[in-house]
N, C-alpha and C positions, 0 to 999 in steps of 0.2 A: 474469489482467489483467496487460498488458504497457506499459511505462513506456517511452515515446518520449524520448529525449534529442537536444540537440544535438550536432555532431559536436566541439566543444570544450567539451563538459561536462567536468567533473573529478568525483573521487570524494572525497564530503566528509566532515569529522568534526565531530561535536557534541560540545562540553562542558556541555550544557546540555540536559535533557529538551525535547522537541519534542509540543503536541499534535496530533494528528492525527486522521483519521476514516476509517472502512471501513464498506462493508454487507458483512451477512452473510446464512446462511440459517438457518432455525431448523424443526427436523423433530422433533416432541413436544419432549423438553429437551435436545433436542444443538442447538448450534449448532456452524456450520461454516461456511467460507469458501467461497464460489457457484466458484470458478476452481479450485481445487486438492482440495477437499471435505476440508481439513483440521481435525479438530475442535479446537475451542479451548475454554479456559477464561480466565474473567476474573482479571485480578492477578496472572497468569503471563508470564514472559518469553518470549517464541521467539526463537529464534535461525535465521539463515539465512546462505548466502553471497551475493555479489553478482556477478553475471555479466553484462558488459557484450557484447554482441553487434554488432561492427563492419560497417555495412551494403558490401556488395561491389559495392552499385551507383552508388555515391557521390550519393544522393540528399540527402545534407546532415543527416541523421538516423541516430542509432542507438537502439538498443534494451536495456533490461534485462530477461530473462523470468525470471532467476532473482534473488530478493531478497524481502522483506517489503513487498509494496506498500498504501500507504496513500492519501487524499485529503488534502489541505490543508484545503478548505473545506468546513465542516460541511452545508452546503446541498447540493452537488454527491454528498456520502454520502446523505444523506436523497432525493434526489432518484432515485437510483442504486437506492435500496432500494424505494420506490416504484413503478416499473416491473413489479415481479415479486410474486404472492404468497408469502407465508413469508419476507419477508425486511426485516431492520432496519438502521437506521444504527447505530454502535457510537462512543464516544470510546475513542480510544488515546492511547499516548504513545509516542514514539521516545526510548527510554532516553539518557541522559547516557553519551558514551563509543560512540556507534554510528558506524558508517560509511553514507553514504547519497548516492544521486544522485537531482537533484531533475529534472522534467519534465513530462510532462503524460500523461493517458490520456484514450482515447477522443476525444469531443467537446472537446477542449482543454480538460480540466480540471486544474489543477495537484494534481501527486503527486508521491509520491516513492516508491523503492525502497532499502529499509535493511536492517542486519545483524541488529537486534532490533525487536522490538515488543512492548508491554505493552497488551493489550485490558483498558479499562476498567468502563464499564458501555453500556447502552443510552440512544438519547438520543431 
């Protein structure tokens, strides 16, 4: 998952937890992310760096390919999960005191890439 951001986008900091959503893969009892195949557990906080990639071609947007990516809209996560077998949508939070970028993923879905995320439950 790669977040597209405007050239003028600034890294932000949150003082309160933010509800977000994600779609994951299910294999037997294992739950993992569909792009990086990272195993996850509910109620555990995960950490990452944020890496912004500057577009050298002047297309007006940059990307964030390193970070914990999530979707702002529950329906977007459910729609993505429904596209594939063995995928489900989950509710998450970006904990307070996290850094993040806001942008879009895929077909203009509102999304974030953050330094922390906590996976809560299936929706």
